[in-house]
N, CA, C and O atoms as a GROMACS GRO file, in nm:
protein
  344
    1MET      N    1   4.603  -7.841 -10.465
    1MET     CA    2   4.720  -7.907 -10.410
    1MET      C    3   4.834  -7.899 -10.513
    1MET      O    4   4.811  -7.911 -10.633
    2ASN      N    5   4.952  -7.881 -10.466
    2ASN     CA    6   5.070  -7.869 -10.550
    2ASN      C    7   5.102  -8.005 -10.615
    2ASN      O    8   5.096  -8.108 -10.548
    3MET      N    9   5.135  -8.006 -10.743
    3MET     CA   10   5.164  -8.131 -10.814
    3MET      C   11   5.289  -8.199 -10.760
    3MET      O   12   5.296  -8.322 -10.760
    4GLN      N   13   5.385  -8.122 -10.714
    4GLN     CA   14   5.507  -8.180 -10.657
    4GLN      C   15   5.472  -8.259 -10.531
    4GLN      O   16   5.526  -8.368 -10.509
    5LEU      N   17   5.383  -8.207 -10.450
    5LEU     CA   18   5.340  -8.275 -10.329
    5LEU      C   19   5.263  -8.403 -10.363
    5LEU      O   20   5.281  -8.505 -10.298
    6VAL      N   21   5.180  -8.396 -10.464
    6VAL     CA   22   5.103  -8.514 -10.506
    6VAL      C   23   5.196  -8.625 -10.554
    6VAL      O   24   5.180  -8.740 -10.515
    7PHE      N   25   5.292  -8.591 -10.640
    7PHE     CA   26   5.386  -8.691 -10.688
    7PHE      C   27   5.472  -8.747 -10.576
    7PHE      O   28   5.504  -8.866 -10.575
    8GLY      N   29   5.510  -8.663 -10.481
    8GLY     CA   30   5.587  -8.709 -10.366
    8GLY      C   31   5.510  -8.806 -10.280
    8GLY      O   32   5.564  -8.906 -10.234
    9ILE      N   33   5.382  -8.777 -10.257
    9ILE     CA   34   5.297  -8.867 -10.178
    9ILE      C   35   5.278  -8.999 -10.250
    9ILE      O   36   5.284  -9.105 -10.187
   10ILE      N   37   5.254  -8.995 -10.379
   10ILE     CA   38   5.236  -9.118 -10.457
   10ILE      C   39   5.362  -9.203 -10.453
   10ILE      O   40   5.355  -9.324 -10.433
   11ALA      N   41   5.477  -9.141 -10.472
   11ALA     CA   42   5.604  -9.214 -10.469
   11ALA      C   43   5.630  -9.273 -10.331
   11ALA      O   44   5.677  -9.386 -10.320
   12ALA      N   45   5.599  -9.198 -10.226
   12ALA     CA   46   5.620  -9.248 -10.090
   12ALA      C   47   5.529  -9.366 -10.060
   12ALA      O   48   5.572  -9.462  -9.995
   13VAL      N   49   5.406  -9.361 -10.105
   13VAL     CA   50   5.313  -9.473 -10.083
   13VAL      C   51   5.360  -9.598 -10.157
   13VAL      O   52   5.353  -9.708 -10.103
   14ILE      N   53   5.408  -9.582 -10.280
   14ILE     CA   54   5.456  -9.697 -10.357
   14ILE      C   55   5.579  -9.759 -10.290
   14ILE      O   56   5.588  -9.881 -10.278
   15VAL      N   57   5.672  -9.676 -10.247
   15VAL     CA   58   5.792  -9.728 -10.181
   15VAL      C   59   5.756  -9.794 -10.049
   15VAL      O   60   5.808  -9.902 -10.017
   16PHE      N   61   5.667  -9.732  -9.971
   16PHE     CA   62   5.625  -9.790  -9.843
   16PHE      C   63   5.557  -9.925  -9.864
   16PHE      O   64   5.586 -10.021  -9.792
   17TYR      N   65   5.466  -9.934  -9.961
   17TYR     CA   66   5.398 -10.059  -9.989
   17TYR      C   67   5.497 -10.167 -10.033
   17TYR      O   68   5.484 -10.283  -9.992
   18THR      N   69   5.594 -10.131 -10.115
   18THR     CA   70   5.693 -10.228 -10.162
   18THR      C   71   5.777 -10.281 -10.046
   18THR      O   72   5.806 -10.400 -10.041
   19ILE      N   73   5.816 -10.194  -9.955
   19ILE     CA   74   5.897 -10.236  -9.841
   19ILE      C   75   5.817 -10.328  -9.750
   19ILE      O   76   5.868 -10.432  -9.707
   20ILE      N   77   5.693 -10.293  -9.720
   20ILE     CA   78   5.609 -10.376  -9.634
   20ILE      C   79   5.582 -10.510  -9.700
   20ILE      O   80   5.583 -10.614  -9.633
   21ASN      N   81   5.557 -10.511  -9.828
   21ASN     CA   82   5.531 -10.635  -9.901
   21ASN      C   83   5.654 -10.725  -9.902
   21ASN      O   84   5.641 -10.846  -9.882
   22ALA      N   85   5.770 -10.670  -9.924
   22ALA     CA   86   5.893 -10.750  -9.926
   22ALA      C   87   5.927 -10.802  -9.787
   22ALA      O   88   5.972 -10.916  -9.774
   23ALA      N   89   5.905 -10.722  -9.685
   23ALA     CA   90   5.935 -10.766  -9.548
   23ALA      C   91   5.840 -10.876  -9.504
   23ALA      O   92   5.879 -10.965  -9.428
   24GLY      N   93   5.717 -10.870  -9.549
   24GLY     CA   94   5.620 -10.973  -9.512
   24GLY      C   95   5.648 -11.107  -9.575
   24GLY      O   96   5.612 -11.210  -9.519
   25LYS      N   97   5.710 -11.108  -9.690
   25LYS     CA   98   5.738 -11.233  -9.760
   25LYS      C   99   5.873 -11.293  -9.724
   25LYS      O  100   5.904 -11.405  -9.765
   26ALA      N  101   5.953 -11.221  -9.648
   26ALA     CA  102   6.088 -11.268  -9.615
   26ALA      C  103   6.082 -11.378  -9.509
   26ALA      O  104   5.995 -11.376  -9.422
   27ASN      N  105   6.175 -11.472  -9.518
   27ASN     CA  106   6.184 -11.577  -9.417
   27ASN      C  107   6.237 -11.522  -9.285
   27ASN      O  108   6.192 -11.563  -9.178
   28HIS      N  109   6.330 -11.431  -9.292
   28HIS     CA  110   6.389 -11.368  -9.175
   28HIS      C  111   6.374 -11.217  -9.191
   28HIS      O  112   6.466 -11.152  -9.241
   29PRO      N  113   6.260 -11.159  -9.149
   29PRO     CA  114   6.236 -11.017  -9.176
   29PRO      C  115   6.336 -10.923  -9.107
   29PRO      O  116   6.370 -10.819  -9.162
   30LEU      N  117   6.382 -10.959  -8.987
   30LEU     CA  118   6.477 -10.872  -8.919
   30LEU      C  119   6.611 -10.868  -8.992
   30LEU      O  120   6.672 -10.762  -9.006
   31LYS      N  121   6.656 -10.984  -9.038
   31LYS     CA  122   6.782 -10.990  -9.114
   31LYS      C  123   6.768 -10.913  -9.244
   31LYS      O  124   6.861 -10.844  -9.286
   32LYS      N  125   6.653 -10.924  -9.307
   32LYS     CA  126   6.628 -10.852  -9.432
   32LYS      C  127   6.626 -10.701  -9.408
   32LYS      O  128   6.679 -10.625  -9.488
   33ALA      N  129   6.565 -10.658  -9.297
   33ALA     CA  130   6.558 -10.515  -9.266
   33ALA      C  131   6.697 -10.458  -9.236
   33ALA      O  132   6.729 -10.347  -9.279
   34ILE      N  133   6.778 -10.533  -9.164
   34ILE     CA  134   6.914 -10.486  -9.134
   34ILE      C  135   6.997 -10.478  -9.262
   34ILE      O  136   7.073 -10.383  -9.281
   35GLY      N  137   6.983 -10.578  -9.348
   35GLY     CA  138   7.055 -10.575  -9.476
   35GLY      C  139   7.011 -10.460  -9.563
   35GLY      O  140   7.093 -10.397  -9.630
   36SER      N  141   6.881 -10.430  -9.563
   36SER     CA  142   6.830 -10.319  -9.641
   36SER      C  143   6.881 -10.186  -9.587
   36SER      O  144   6.911 -10.094  -9.663
   37THR      N  145   6.890 -10.176  -9.454
   37THR     CA  146   6.941 -10.054  -9.392
   37THR      C  147   7.085 -10.028  -9.435
   37THR      O  148   7.119  -9.917  -9.476
   38PHE      N  149   7.169 -10.130  -9.424
   38PHE     CA  150   7.309 -10.112  -9.461
   38PHE      C  151   7.328 -10.089  -9.610
   38PHE      O  152   7.416 -10.012  -9.651
   39SER      N  153   7.246 -10.154  -9.693
   39SER     CA  154   7.259 -10.130  -9.836
   39SER      C  155   7.214  -9.989  -9.874
   39SER      O  156   7.269  -9.930  -9.966
   40GLY      N  157   7.115  -9.936  -9.805
   40GLY     CA  158   7.071  -9.799  -9.830
   40GLY      C  159   7.177  -9.697  -9.792
   40GLY      O  160   7.201  -9.601  -9.866
   41ILE      N  161   7.241  -9.719  -9.677
   41ILE     CA  162   7.349  -9.628  -9.635
   41ILE      C  163   7.466  -9.638  -9.732
   41ILE      O  164   7.527  -9.537  -9.767
   42ALA      N  165   7.498  -9.761  -9.774
   42ALA     CA  166   7.608  -9.779  -9.869
   42ALA      C  167   7.577  -9.714 -10.003
   42ALA      O  168   7.666  -9.655 -10.065
   43ALA      N  169   7.453  -9.724 -10.049
   43ALA     CA  170   7.414  -9.663 -10.176
   43ALA      C  171   7.422  -9.511 -10.167
   43ALA      O  172   7.467  -9.445 -10.261
   44LEU      N  173   7.376  -9.455 -10.054
   44LEU     CA  174   7.384  -9.309 -10.037
   44LEU      C  175   7.529  -9.263 -10.032
   44LEU      O  176   7.564  -9.159 -10.089
   45ALA      N  177   7.614  -9.339  -9.964
   45ALA     CA  178   7.756  -9.305  -9.959
   45ALA      C  179   7.820  -9.317 -10.097
   45ALA      O  180   7.902  -9.233 -10.136
   46ALA      N  181   7.782  -9.420 -10.172
   46ALA     CA  182   7.838  -9.439 -10.306
   46ALA      C  183   7.799  -9.325 -10.400
   46ALA      O  184   7.881  -9.279 -10.480
   47VAL      N  185   7.675  -9.279 -10.389
   47VAL     CA  186   7.632  -9.167 -10.473
   47VAL      C  187   7.715  -9.043 -10.442
   47VAL      O  188   7.755  -8.971 -10.534
   48ASN      N  189   7.740  -9.018 -10.315
   48ASN     CA  190   7.817  -8.899 -10.278
   48ASN      C  191   7.966  -8.914 -10.308
   48ASN      O  192   8.033  -8.815 -10.335
   49ILE      N  193   8.018  -9.036 -10.303
   49ILE     CA  194   8.160  -9.056 -10.333
   49ILE      C  195   8.188  -9.036 -10.482
   49ILE      O  196   8.290  -8.977 -10.518
   50ILE      N  197   8.099  -9.086 -10.568
   50ILE     CA  198   8.123  -9.074 -10.712
   50ILE      C  199   8.060  -8.948 -10.772
   50ILE      O  200   8.054  -8.934 -10.894
   51SER      N  201   8.013  -8.858 -10.687
   51SER     CA  202   7.951  -8.736 -10.738
   51SER      C  203   8.045  -8.648 -10.821
   51SER      O  204   7.997  -8.583 -10.914
   52PRO      N  205   8.177  -8.643 -10.795
   52PRO     CA  206   8.262  -8.564 -10.885
   52PRO      C  207   8.268  -8.620 -11.027
   52PRO      O  208   8.290  -8.546 -11.122
   53LEU      N  209   8.248  -8.750 -11.040
   53LEU     CA  210   8.251  -8.811 -11.173
   53LEU      C  211   8.118  -8.798 -11.247
   53LEU      O  212   8.115  -8.777 -11.368
   54THR      N  213   8.007  -8.809 -11.172
   54THR     CA  214   7.876  -8.809 -11.236
   54THR      C  215   7.809  -8.673 -11.237
   54THR      O  216   7.726  -8.645 -11.323
   55GLY      N  217   7.844  -8.589 -11.142
   55GLY     CA  218   7.778  -8.459 -11.131
   55GLY      C  219   7.646  -8.465 -11.056
   55GLY      O  220   7.578  -8.363 -11.045
   56VAL      N  221   7.610  -8.580 -11.006
   56VAL     CA  222   7.486  -8.598 -10.930
   56VAL      C  223   7.520  -8.593 -10.783
   56VAL      O  224   7.600  -8.673 -10.734
   57THR      N  225   7.460  -8.500 -10.712
   57THR     CA  226   7.485  -8.488 -10.569
   57THR      C  227   7.355  -8.500 -10.492
   57THR      O  228   7.249  -8.458 -10.539
   58VAL      N  229   7.364  -8.557 -10.374
   58VAL     CA  230   7.250  -8.564 -10.283
   58VAL      C  231   7.295  -8.500 -10.152
   58VAL      O  232   7.390  -8.547 -10.090
   59PRO      N  233   7.229  -8.394 -10.111
   59PRO     CA  234   7.269  -8.332  -9.985
   59PRO      C  235   7.238  -8.424  -9.868
   59PRO      O  236   7.129  -8.482  -9.859
   60ILE      N  237   7.334  -8.438  -9.778
   60ILE     CA  238   7.315  -8.522  -9.662
   60ILE      C  239   7.238  -8.443  -9.557
   60ILE      O  240   7.285  -8.340  -9.508
   61SER      N  241   7.120  -8.492  -9.523
   61SER     CA  242   7.039  -8.430  -9.418
   61SER      C  243   6.967  -8.543  -9.344
   61SER      O  244   6.981  -8.660  -9.379
   62VAL      N  245   6.893  -8.506  -9.245
   62VAL     CA  246   6.820  -8.606  -9.168
   62VAL      C  247   6.719  -8.679  -9.256
   62VAL      O  248   6.701  -8.800  -9.244
   63ILE      N  249   6.653  -8.607  -9.344
   63ILE     CA  250   6.551  -8.667  -9.430
   63ILE      C  251   6.612  -8.765  -9.529
   63ILE      O  252   6.557  -8.874  -9.549
   64THR      N  253   6.723  -8.729  -9.591
   64THR     CA  254   6.784  -8.819  -9.689
   64THR      C  255   6.841  -8.944  -9.622
   64THR      O  256   6.833  -9.054  -9.677
   65VAL      N  257   6.899  -8.927  -9.503
   65VAL     CA  258   6.953  -9.044  -9.432
   65VAL      C  259   6.839  -9.135  -9.388
   65VAL      O  260   6.850  -9.257  -9.399
   66LEU      N  261   6.731  -9.078  -9.337
   66LEU     CA  262   6.616  -9.160  -9.298
   66LEU      C  263   6.555  -9.233  -9.417
   66LEU      O  264   6.516  -9.349  -9.405
   67ALA      N  265   6.546  -9.166  -9.530
   67ALA     CA  266   6.492  -9.232  -9.649
   67ALA      C  267   6.583  -9.346  -9.693
   67ALA      O  268   6.534  -9.450  -9.738
   68ALA      N  269   6.714  -9.329  -9.681
   68ALA     CA  270   6.807  -9.435  -9.717
   68ALA      C  271   6.802  -9.551  -9.619
   68ALA      O  272   6.810  -9.667  -9.658
   69VAL      N  273   6.788  -9.519  -9.490
   69VAL     CA  274   6.783  -9.624  -9.388
   69VAL      C  275   6.652  -9.701  -9.397
   69VAL      O  276   6.652  -9.824  -9.391
   70ILE      N  277   6.541  -9.631  -9.411
   70ILE     CA  278   6.411  -9.698  -9.414
   70ILE      C  279   6.386  -9.763  -9.549
   70ILE      O  280   6.334  -9.875  -9.555
   71GLY      N  281   6.421  -9.695  -9.656
   71GLY     CA  282   6.388  -9.746  -9.789
   71GLY      C  283   6.494  -9.831  -9.853
   71GLY      O  284   6.464  -9.904  -9.948
   72GLY      N  285   6.617  -9.826  -9.805
   72GLY     CA  286   6.724  -9.903  -9.867
   72GLY      C  287   6.759  -9.846 -10.003
   72GLY      O  288   6.756  -9.724 -10.023
   73ILE      N  289   6.793  -9.932 -10.096
   73ILE     CA  290   6.829  -9.887 -10.230
   73ILE      C  291   6.711  -9.822 -10.302
   73ILE      O  292   6.731  -9.722 -10.370
   74PRO      N  293   6.587  -9.875 -10.291
   74PRO     CA  294   6.475  -9.803 -10.354
   74PRO      C  295   6.454  -9.663 -10.295
   74PRO      O  296   6.412  -9.572 -10.367
   75GLY      N  297   6.484  -9.644 -10.168
   75GLY     CA  298   6.474  -9.512 -10.107
   75GLY      C  299   6.575  -9.415 -10.164
   75GLY      O  300   6.544  -9.298 -10.188
   76VAL      N  301   6.697  -9.462 -10.186
   76VAL     CA  302   6.800  -9.377 -10.247
   76VAL      C  303   6.763  -9.346 -10.392
   76VAL      O  304   6.785  -9.235 -10.440
   77THR      N  305   6.709  -9.444 -10.462
   77THR     CA  306   6.664  -9.421 -10.599
   77THR      C  307   6.553  -9.317 -10.602
   77THR      O  308   6.550  -9.232 -10.691
   78LEU      N  309   6.462  -9.323 -10.506
   78LEU     CA  310   6.355  -9.223 -10.497
   78LEU      C  311   6.412  -9.084 -10.471
   78LEU      O  312   6.368  -8.987 -10.532
   79ILE      N  313   6.510  -9.075 -10.382
   79ILE     CA  314   6.574  -8.947 -10.354
   79ILE      C  315   6.638  -8.891 -10.481
   79ILE      O  316   6.624  -8.773 -10.512
   80LEU      N  317   6.709  -8.977 -10.554
   80LEU     CA  318   6.774  -8.931 -10.677
   80LEU      C  319   6.674  -8.887 -10.782
   80LEU      O  320   6.695  -8.785 -10.848
   81SER      N  321   6.565  -8.961 -10.797
   81SER     CA  322   6.466  -8.922 -10.899
   81SER      C  323   6.393  -8.794 -10.859
   81SER      O  324   6.368  -8.709 -10.944
   82LEU      N  325   6.360  -8.778 -10.732
   82LEU     CA  326   6.296  -8.654 -10.689
   82LEU      C  327   6.393  -8.536 -10.700
   82LEU      O  328   6.353  -8.424 -10.733
   83ASN      N  329   6.521  -8.561 -10.674
   83ASN     CA  330   6.622  -8.456 -10.687
   83ASN      C  331   6.639  -8.415 -10.832
   83ASN      O  332   6.663  -8.298 -10.862
   84GLU      N  333   6.628  -8.510 -10.922
   84GLU     CA  334   6.646  -8.481 -11.066
   84GLU      C  335   6.525  -8.405 -11.123
   84GLU      O  336   6.543  -8.311 -11.201
   85PHE      N  337   6.404  -8.443 -11.085
   85PHE     CA  338   6.286  -8.383 -11.142
   85PHE      C  339   6.245  -8.252 -11.075
   85PHE      O  340   6.186  -8.165 -11.139
   86PHE      N  341   6.275  -8.239 -10.947
   86PHE     CA  342   6.231  -8.119 -10.875
   86PHE      C  343   6.352  -8.049 -10.826
   86PHE      O  344   6.340  -7.944 -10.762
   0.00000   0.00000   0.00000
């Protein structure tokens, strides 16, 4: 098995577990999920807006938008770290 695939699966499991754990402990899980969705989209937009200053770019595709929507800020962080290492 490819090491890149293994690290990607491990990172996805950790992010998924963190999201499920945080949603389960929230008093208002729907409100928390909506807030996480908007913060993920805002973080992805912020990364692309300041890309001329930082030199870090994230290509906008269905996968990156879904990761930002589902994962929120940790999802965008995962995208950035995977983009940097691979």
